[in-house]
C-alpha positions in Angstrom: 0.1 0.1 0.1 2.7 2.2 0.6 3.7 1.9 -2.9 0.5 2.8 -4.1 0.5 5.6 -2.2 3.9 6.9 -3.0 3.2 6.1 -6.3 -0.3 8.9 -6.4 2.2 11.1 -4.6 4.8 11.0 -7.5 2.0 11.7 -10.3 0.6 14.2 -8.6 3.2 16.0 -8.0 4.5 15.5 -12.0 1.5 16.8 -12.4 -0.4 13.5 -14.1 -3.1 12.7 -12.1 -4.7 13.3 -8.9 -6.2 10.7 -6.7 -7.8 11.9 -3.6 -10.3 10.1 -1.3 -14.0 11.3 -0.1 -14.9 11.2 3.2 -18.1 11.8 5.0 -18.0 14.4 7.4 -20.5 13.2 9.5 -19.2 9.7 10.2 -15.2 10.3 9.5 -15.0 7.0 7.3 -13.6 7.2 4.3 -17.0 6.7 1.3 -15.1 6.7 -1.8 -12.4 7.5 -3.8 -11.7 10.3 -7.0 -9.2 10.1 -9.8 -8.9 12.9 -12.4 -6.5 14.0 -15.2 -6.3 15.8 -18.4 -6.3 13.1 -21.2 -4.1 13.1 -23.7 -5.1 11.2 -26.9 -6.1 11.3 -30.8 -10.3 10.6 -30.0 -13.2 13.2 -28.7 -12.1 12.8 -25.2 -8.3 14.7 -25.9 -7.7 17.3 -23.4 -10.5 16.2 -21.4 -10.5 16.1 -17.5 -11.1 12.5 -17.2 -12.9 12.0 -13.6 -12.9 8.2 -12.2 -16.0 8.8 -9.2 -16.0 5.6 -6.8 -18.4 6.0 -4.5 -20.0 3.5 -1.6 -23.0 1.4 -2.6 -25.1 3.1 0.0 -23.4 7.0 -0.7 -24.0 6.5 -4.8 -27.3 8.8 -4.5 -28.7 11.4 -6.5 -27.8 14.5 -3.8 -24.2 13.0 -2.7 -22.9 12.3 -6.5 -24.2 16.0 -7.0 -22.5 17.1 -4.1 -19.0 15.5 -5.6 -19.7 17.4 -8.6 -20.3 20.7 -6.8 -16.6 20.3 -5.4 -14.9 18.9 -8.0 -16.5 20.3 -11.4 -15.6 23.9 -10.8 -12.4 23.8 -10.2 -11.3 21.2 -13.0 -10.5 23.5 -16.2 -8.5 25.5 -14.0 -6.5 22.9 -12.5 -5.7 20.7 -15.0 -6.2 22.8 -18.4 -9.1 21.1 -19.9 -11.7 22.2 -22.2 -14.7 19.5 -21.3 -14.9 16.8 -18.3 -16.2 13.4 -18.7 -17.0 10.0 -16.3 -18.7 7.0 -16.7 -22.4 5.7 -15.9 -23.5 3.1 -16.9 -27.2 2.6 -17.8 -28.2 1.2 -14.8 -26.8 3.8 -12.6 -29.7 6.1 -12.4 -29.1 8.3 -9.6 -26.0 9.1 -11.5 -27.1 9.8 -14.2 -29.6 11.9 -12.8 -27.1 14.0 -10.8 -24.9 14.2 -14.1 -28.2 15.6 -16.3 -29.1 17.8 -13.4 -25.4 19.5 -13.0 -25.2 19.8 -16.8 -23.6 16.8 -18.3 -24.8 14.8 -21.5 -24.5 11.2 -22.9 -21.8 11.2 -25.6 -22.4 9.0 -28.8 -18.1 9.4 -28.8 -16.4 6.1 -27.6 -13.4 6.4 -25.6 -10.6 4.9 -27.4 -8.2 2.8 -25.1 -4.4 2.5 -25.6 -5.2 -1.5 -27.0 -7.8 0.2 -29.1 -10.7 -0.9 -27.2 -13.9 1.1 -27.3 -15.4 2.3 -24.4 -19.2 3.8 -23.8 -21.2 5.1 -21.4 -19.4 8.8 -21.0 -20.9 11.4 -20.1 -19.6 15.1 -20.7 -19.5 18.6 -20.2 -17.9 21.4 -22.1 -16.4 23.7 -19.3 -16.3 27.5 -20.1 
């Protein structure tokens, strides 16, 4: 675990990405994690703040997702110098999708292309002004 933390710290200082824990301030328990970085690629998701949001299932609620977005999204352009932000939401993630849409995200018809050529769908995107 210490090696993983050291690696995340090194990547943060190189400005590649940041990984943060999400803590419920009422219970002082970690309820999830966020990873965010500016993705450089040859596909639609180039210069995109790619947000990986992992929440404990009992916190995967409309209000909790919206609370996280309200904290993270406003600073993304400034901190990561990107044109848009994207995050994945599978079809069954109704609470997450509702919160994303409420915040201004839309389902992209573009695929994120992995390093090995694999196409990944179900990404919601929002332009950053």
